[in-house]
C-alpha positions as CSV (number, residue, x, y, z in Angstrom):
1,M,39.6,223.4,206.6
2,H,39.9,220.3,204.4
3,H,43.2,218.8,203.9
4,E,44.4,216.1,201.8
5,T,47.6,214.3,201.5
6,L,48.2,211.3,198.8
7,L,51.4,209.3,199.9
8,A,53.8,207.8,197.2
9,N,52.4,204.4,198.2
10,G,48.7,205.5,196.9
11,L,47.5,206.0,200.7
12,R,45.6,208.9,201.2
13,I,45.1,211.5,204.2
14,V,42.1,213.5,204.6
15,T,41.5,215.8,207.6
16,A,39.2,218.8,208.6
17,E,40.7,220.4,211.1
18,L,38.1,222.0,213.6
19,P,40.2,223.8,216.2
20,H,37.4,224.4,218.6
21,M,36.6,221.3,218.9
22,A,38.0,219.4,222.1
23,S,37.8,215.6,220.5
24,V,39.2,214.1,217.4
25,A,37.3,211.4,215.0
26,L,39.3,209.3,213.5
27,G,39.1,206.6,210.5
28,V,40.2,204.0,208.2
29,W,38.1,203.4,205.6
30,V,38.6,200.9,203.1
31,G,36.6,200.9,199.6
32,V,35.4,197.6,199.6
33,G,32.0,195.9,200.8
34,G,29.7,193.5,199.7
35,R,29.8,194.5,196.2
36,Q,33.2,193.1,195.6
37,E,32.6,189.6,197.1
38,P,32.0,186.8,195.3
39,A,29.3,185.0,195.8
40,R,31.2,182.2,197.3
41,L,32.8,184.6,200.3
42,S,29.1,186.9,200.8
43,G,29.7,188.4,203.9
44,V,33.7,188.0,204.0
45,S,34.1,191.9,204.5
46,H,31.9,192.0,207.2
47,F,33.7,189.2,209.2
48,I,37.0,190.7,208.4
49,E,35.7,193.8,210.4
50,H,35.2,191.5,213.5
51,L,38.3,190.0,213.1
52,L,40.0,193.1,213.3
53,F,39.0,193.2,216.8
54,K,40.1,190.1,218.1
55,G,43.7,190.3,218.8
56,T,47.0,191.8,216.7
57,Q,50.6,190.4,217.5
58,R,50.8,193.3,220.0
59,R,47.5,193.2,221.8
60,T,44.6,190.7,222.7
61,A,40.9,191.6,222.0
62,G,40.3,192.9,225.3
63,Q,43.8,195.1,225.4
64,I,42.7,196.7,221.7
65,S,39.5,197.9,223.7
66,E,41.3,199.0,226.9
67,A,43.7,200.9,224.8
68,V,40.4,203.1,223.5
69,E,37.9,202.9,226.4
70,G,40.5,203.0,229.0
71,I,41.4,207.1,228.2
72,G,37.6,207.9,227.6
73,G,37.6,206.9,223.8
74,Y,35.0,205.1,221.7
75,L,36.1,202.3,219.4
76,N,33.9,200.8,216.6
77,A,33.5,199.8,212.7
78,F,30.7,198.9,210.4
79,T,30.6,197.6,206.8
80,D,28.2,198.5,204.0
81,E,28.0,197.2,200.4
82,E,31.0,199.5,199.1
83,H,32.9,200.7,202.3
84,T,34.5,199.1,205.6
85,C,35.4,201.6,208.2
86,F,37.3,201.4,211.4
87,Y,37.0,204.4,213.8
88,A,37.5,205.9,217.1
89,R,36.8,209.0,219.1
90,A,38.7,210.5,221.8
91,H,40.1,213.9,223.7
92,A,42.0,215.7,220.6
93,G,45.4,214.9,222.7
94,R,44.8,211.0,222.4
95,L,45.1,211.0,218.7
96,P,48.1,209.3,218.9
97,D,46.5,206.9,220.9
98,L,43.7,206.0,218.7
99,L,46.0,205.9,215.6
100,D,48.2,203.5,217.2
101,V,45.4,201.0,218.0
102,L,43.6,201.4,214.6
103,L,47.0,200.8,212.4
104,D,47.8,197.9,214.7
105,M,44.3,196.2,214.2
106,F,44.2,197.0,210.5
107,L,47.9,196.2,209.6
108,A,48.8,193.5,212.1
109,S,45.5,191.5,212.6
110,R,46.5,187.9,213.9
111,L,43.4,185.9,212.5
112,D,43.7,183.7,214.9
113,P,41.8,180.2,213.3
114,A,40.2,179.6,216.9
115,E,38.9,183.6,217.0
116,I,37.7,182.9,213.7
117,D,35.4,180.0,214.8
118,K,34.5,181.6,217.7
119,E,33.6,185.1,215.7
120,R,31.9,182.6,213.2
121,T,29.8,181.1,215.9
122,V,28.6,185.3,217.2
123,I,28.1,186.3,213.5
124,L,25.7,183.3,212.7
125,E,24.0,184.3,215.7
126,E,23.7,188.1,214.6
127,L,22.6,186.7,211.1
128,A,19.5,184.8,213.2
129,M,18.6,187.9,215.1
130,Y,18.4,189.9,212.0
131,R,16.1,187.1,210.7
132,D,14.4,187.1,213.6
133,Q,13.6,190.6,213.2
134,P,10.9,191.3,210.5
135,A,12.0,195.1,210.2
136,D,15.0,193.7,208.8
137,H,14.2,190.6,207.5
138,V,12.2,192.2,204.8
139,Q,14.7,194.6,203.8
140,D,17.2,191.5,203.0
141,L,14.2,190.3,200.6
142,L,13.8,193.1,199.1
143,N,17.1,193.8,198.3
144,A,16.9,189.9,196.8
145,L,14.1,191.0,194.7
146,Q,15.3,194.5,193.0
147,F,18.9,193.1,192.5
148,P,18.1,189.5,191.6
149,R,21.8,187.2,190.8
150,D,23.5,190.4,191.9
151,P,26.0,191.1,195.0
152,L,23.7,193.9,196.0
153,G,20.7,191.6,196.1
154,R,22.9,189.5,198.9
155,P,23.0,190.5,202.6
156,V,25.8,192.3,203.6
157,I,26.4,190.3,207.0
158,G,26.7,186.7,204.5
159,T,24.4,183.9,204.6
160,R,24.9,180.8,206.8
161,A,26.4,178.7,204.5
162,T,29.2,181.1,203.4
163,L,29.8,181.8,206.6
164,R,30.6,178.5,207.7
165,R,32.8,178.0,204.6
166,M,35.3,180.7,205.1
167,Q,38.6,179.4,206.6
168,R,42.0,181.5,207.2
169,D,43.2,181.4,204.1
170,D,40.1,183.4,202.8
171,F,40.7,185.9,204.7
172,A,44.3,186.6,204.6
173,R,43.9,186.5,201.3
174,Y,40.8,189.0,200.5
175,L,42.9,191.8,202.9
176,G,46.1,191.1,200.5
177,T,44.4,191.7,197.5
178,H,41.6,194.1,198.8
179,Y,42.6,196.2,201.8
180,V,45.5,198.0,199.9
181,T,46.6,201.4,200.0
182,G,44.7,202.3,196.6
183,A,41.2,201.5,198.4
184,T,42.5,203.2,201.6
185,V,41.6,206.5,203.2
186,I,42.9,207.7,206.8
187,A,40.4,210.3,207.8
188,A,40.0,212.7,210.7
189,A,38.0,215.5,212.0
190,G,38.7,217.9,214.8
191,N,41.4,219.2,216.8
192,V,43.9,217.8,214.7
193,R,46.5,219.3,212.7
194,H,47.1,217.9,209.1
195,Q,50.7,217.7,208.8
196,D,50.8,216.0,212.1
197,L,48.7,213.0,211.5
198,V,50.6,213.0,207.6
199,R,53.9,212.5,209.7
200,R,52.8,209.9,212.1
201,V,51.1,207.7,209.1
202,R,54.0,208.1,206.7
203,R,56.1,206.7,209.4
204,L,54.2,203.3,209.3
205,S,53.5,203.5,205.5
206,R,55.9,201.2,204.4
207,H,53.8,198.5,206.6
208,F,50.3,199.0,204.2
209,R,49.9,196.4,200.8
210,P,50.3,198.1,197.8
211,G,47.5,197.9,195.2
212,E,44.7,199.6,193.4
213,R,41.3,199.5,194.6
214,P,39.0,196.9,193.4
215,P,36.3,197.6,190.9
216,V,32.6,197.3,191.7
217,P,31.1,195.2,189.5
218,A,28.3,196.4,187.3
219,V,24.8,196.4,188.5
220,R,22.4,194.1,186.4
221,P,19.8,196.1,184.5
222,P,16.1,196.5,186.4
223,R,13.7,193.3,185.7
224,G,11.7,196.1,183.9
225,R,8.2,194.8,185.3
226,P,6.6,194.8,189.1
227,A,7.6,192.0,191.5
228,V,6.4,190.7,194.9
229,H,7.9,188.6,197.4
230,L,5.9,187.5,200.2
231,H,7.5,185.3,203.2
232,S,4.9,184.0,205.4
233,K,5.6,184.1,209.2
234,A,3.4,183.7,212.4
235,A,3.5,187.4,213.5
236,E,1.4,189.9,215.0
237,Q,2.1,192.3,212.3
238,T,2.8,192.6,208.5
239,N,6.3,194.5,207.6
240,F,6.4,195.8,204.0
241,A,9.2,197.4,202.1
242,L,8.2,198.7,198.9
243,G,11.4,199.7,196.5
244,V,11.6,201.3,193.2
245,R,15.3,201.7,191.5
246,T,16.6,205.0,191.0
247,A,19.7,206.6,189.9
248,S,23.6,206.3,191.2
249,R,25.3,208.9,193.6
250,H,27.2,210.8,190.5
251,D,23.8,211.0,188.4
252,P,22.6,215.0,188.1
253,R,19.1,214.3,189.1
254,R,20.4,213.1,192.6
255,A,19.6,216.5,194.4
256,A,16.3,216.2,193.0
257,L,15.7,212.7,194.3
258,R,17.0,214.1,197.9
259,L,14.2,216.4,197.8
260,L,11.7,214.1,196.5
261,N,12.5,211.8,199.2
262,V,11.9,214.4,201.7
263,I,8.8,215.4,200.4
264,L,7.7,211.9,199.8
265,G,8.7,210.2,203.1
266,E,11.3,210.8,205.1
267,N,10.7,212.9,208.2
268,M,6.9,213.3,209.7
269,S,6.3,216.4,207.7
270,S,6.2,214.2,204.6
271,R,3.3,213.0,202.6
272,L,3.3,209.5,203.4
273,F,3.5,210.2,207.4
274,Q,0.8,212.5,207.3
275,V,-1.5,210.6,205.2
276,V,-0.9,207.3,206.1
277,R,-0.3,207.8,209.9
278,E,-2.4,211.0,210.8
279,E,-4.7,211.0,208.4
280,H,-5.8,207.4,208.7
281,G,-4.1,205.8,211.3
282,L,-2.8,202.6,209.5
283,T,0.7,202.4,211.3
284,Y,3.2,203.6,214.0
285,N,5.6,204.8,211.6
286,I,6.3,204.9,208.0
287,Q,9.2,206.0,206.1
288,S,11.3,206.1,202.9
289,T,15.0,206.1,202.3
290,L,16.6,206.8,199.9
291,T,20.3,205.0,199.0
292,T,22.9,205.8,196.3
293,W,25.7,203.6,195.4
294,A,28.6,204.1,192.4
295,D,26.0,202.9,189.8
296,T,22.5,202.9,190.8
297,G,20.3,203.4,194.3
298,D,17.1,203.1,195.3
299,I,14.1,204.4,197.5
300,V,12.4,201.9,200.1
301,I,8.9,203.0,202.1
302,A,8.7,200.7,204.6
303,A,6.4,200.3,207.8
304,G,4.8,197.5,209.8
305,L,1.0,197.4,210.4
306,E,-1.5,195.2,210.8
307,T,-2.4,193.1,208.1
308,R,-5.8,194.0,207.7
309,E,-5.1,197.5,206.7
310,L,-1.7,195.9,204.2
311,E,-4.0,196.8,200.9
312,K,-5.7,200.2,201.7
313,T,-2.0,201.2,202.9
314,L,-0.4,200.1,199.7
315,K,-2.9,201.7,197.7
316,L,-2.5,205.1,199.9
317,I,1.3,205.0,199.3
318,L,0.8,204.3,195.4
319,R,-1.7,207.3,195.3
320,E,1.5,209.1,196.9
321,L,3.7,208.1,193.9
322,N,1.4,208.7,191.1
323,R,0.6,212.4,192.8
324,L,4.0,213.0,192.8
325,R,4.5,212.0,189.1
326,E,1.6,214.0,187.8
327,K,2.1,217.3,189.4
328,A,5.0,219.0,190.6
329,P,5.2,220.2,194.5
330,S,4.2,223.1,195.7
331,A,6.6,226.3,196.5
332,G,6.1,226.0,200.1
333,E,6.3,222.0,200.2
334,L,9.8,222.6,198.0
335,R,10.9,225.5,200.1
336,R,10.3,223.4,203.6
337,A,11.9,219.9,202.2
338,R,15.2,222.1,200.9
339,D,15.3,223.7,204.6
340,Y,15.0,220.4,206.1
341,V,17.7,219.0,203.7
342,L,20.2,222.4,203.8
343,G,19.8,222.4,208.0
344,Q,20.3,218.3,208.3
345,F,23.5,219.0,206.5
346,D,24.8,221.5,208.4
347,L,24.1,219.3,211.5
348,S,25.9,216.5,210.3
349,L,29.3,218.6,210.0
350,E,29.0,219.9,213.7
351,G,30.2,216.7,215.7
352,T,34.0,215.3,215.6
353,E,32.1,212.0,214.8
354,S,29.9,212.6,212.0
355,H,32.3,215.1,210.4
356,M,34.9,212.6,209.9
357,M,31.8,210.1,208.5
358,W,31.2,212.7,205.7
359,L,34.9,213.1,204.9
360,G,35.8,209.8,204.0
361,E,32.8,209.0,202.0
362,Q,33.4,211.8,200.2
363,W,36.9,211.2,198.9
364,L,35.9,207.0,198.5
365,N,33.0,208.0,196.9
366,Y,33.8,211.2,194.9
367,G,37.7,211.1,195.1
368,R,37.5,214.4,196.6
369,A,35.6,216.4,199.2
370,I,32.8,218.2,197.4
371,P,32.6,221.7,199.4
372,P,29.7,222.4,201.4
373,D,28.7,225.5,199.5
374,E,28.8,223.7,196.3
375,I,26.3,220.8,197.7
376,R,23.9,223.6,199.4
377,R,24.1,225.6,195.8
378,R,22.7,222.0,194.3
379,V,20.1,221.8,196.5
380,S,18.9,225.1,196.2
381,A,18.9,225.3,192.4
382,V,16.3,222.2,192.6
383,T,13.2,223.1,190.5
384,A,9.7,221.7,191.8
385,A,9.5,220.5,187.8
386,E,12.7,218.6,188.4
387,I,11.3,216.7,191.4
388,C,8.5,215.8,189.3
389,A,10.4,214.8,186.3
390,A,12.6,212.7,188.8
391,A,9.3,211.0,190.2
392,R,8.0,210.4,186.5
393,D,11.6,209.0,185.7
394,F,11.7,206.3,188.7
395,F,8.0,205.9,190.3
396,G,6.7,203.7,187.1
397,P,5.1,200.8,188.0
398,A,7.6,198.7,186.1
399,Q,10.2,200.2,188.7
400,R,8.4,198.7,191.6
401,S,9.3,195.5,194.0
402,L,7.2,195.0,196.9
403,A,8.5,192.1,199.7
404,L,6.7,191.0,202.8
405,V,7.2,189.3,206.1
406,S,3.6,188.4,207.0
407,P,1.0,186.1,208.6
408,R,-0.9,186.0,205.4
409,R,-0.8,182.8,203.2
410,N,-0.4,183.8,199.5
411,D,0.1,187.0,197.7
412,R,-3.3,187.4,195.4
413,G,-4.2,190.7,194.5
414,L,-1.1,192.5,195.7
415,E,1.0,192.5,192.0
416,T,-2.4,194.3,190.9
417,I,-1.8,197.0,193.3
418,V,1.9,197.7,193.3
419,S,1.0,197.5,189.5
420,A,-1.6,200.6,189.7
């Protein structure tokens, strides 16, 4: 059962009481990520995520990890375009310990200049690692191509220039204006009593910074024509990412897009996997991924393959995109896609950590936890005609962008293929 309490200062506490579970997962969520960052501070949210592990007024960095791992727990964090989350999981009886550590990190980070300089080096190495991995690098190149001059087109980790520029005052100011009560949700799932968690958080509520959640800047409209970007690099294979801009998480077509992506390339039963890998043997793996944000979204098809097979593979992919635009999926294909989505959704609510993640995202993204039965009804109501209509809306040539990391020296002929 899901519960929610809004404190007087704007801080929100949400729980999923699962008394049959032995563990509890606890997350401190902030509705802030790469999209709210000014260009000169690109990567500041991710940098702060690292810094909150580097010591507080009460604990060193080592003592932070020991306080959770020493009780058999797990501690981690992540940052994306619209969220930052610090979370931990342990035996349910250890909830007070998890809360103490996470709120200590969140409210009392020292932001030690020496630790900032050390962590700057660590993040620069992390950036270099991603740049050295073509499958990751090509995703950043595609984002820049699909969202030019827009925060969504910048890597969440930042750039070498912005990472070197940021100083302690930048972090302190950003925390003070962005990590505020109106942007913060404390989510827990597992063997937890909602009122017990509320009582514990309320004792410390005065220490949270008051304020409203910073708005997400409006995304720029699509380019309106296909685009190709090639990054030439000595490599054993070509990695590509073909993207189409779609709709936001609030769009009424989002359930149809979810099923459309499953049919297209989300799993091994999908059209792309069966055609490109199973029938033609052109790649070890090919997959499409649907992502939705507050006001836009995309579907990205990605694979790595022999460079000589690139044109053939792209033509097969575009054939499948056009097939979906021209003809609705069969009743059997729709049924399998629907059963897959519903099954994956049910599995995602089984574990305490995944349930906590779902709960935190629900409240930050929608301002409520959409009842699971309502989600199931929406998915079950999608028709084959609606899936075909969504493909017509978004799979046209004008919405396509192609990024490549490849030993190819030029992109000759690729825009013509993408435009077909």
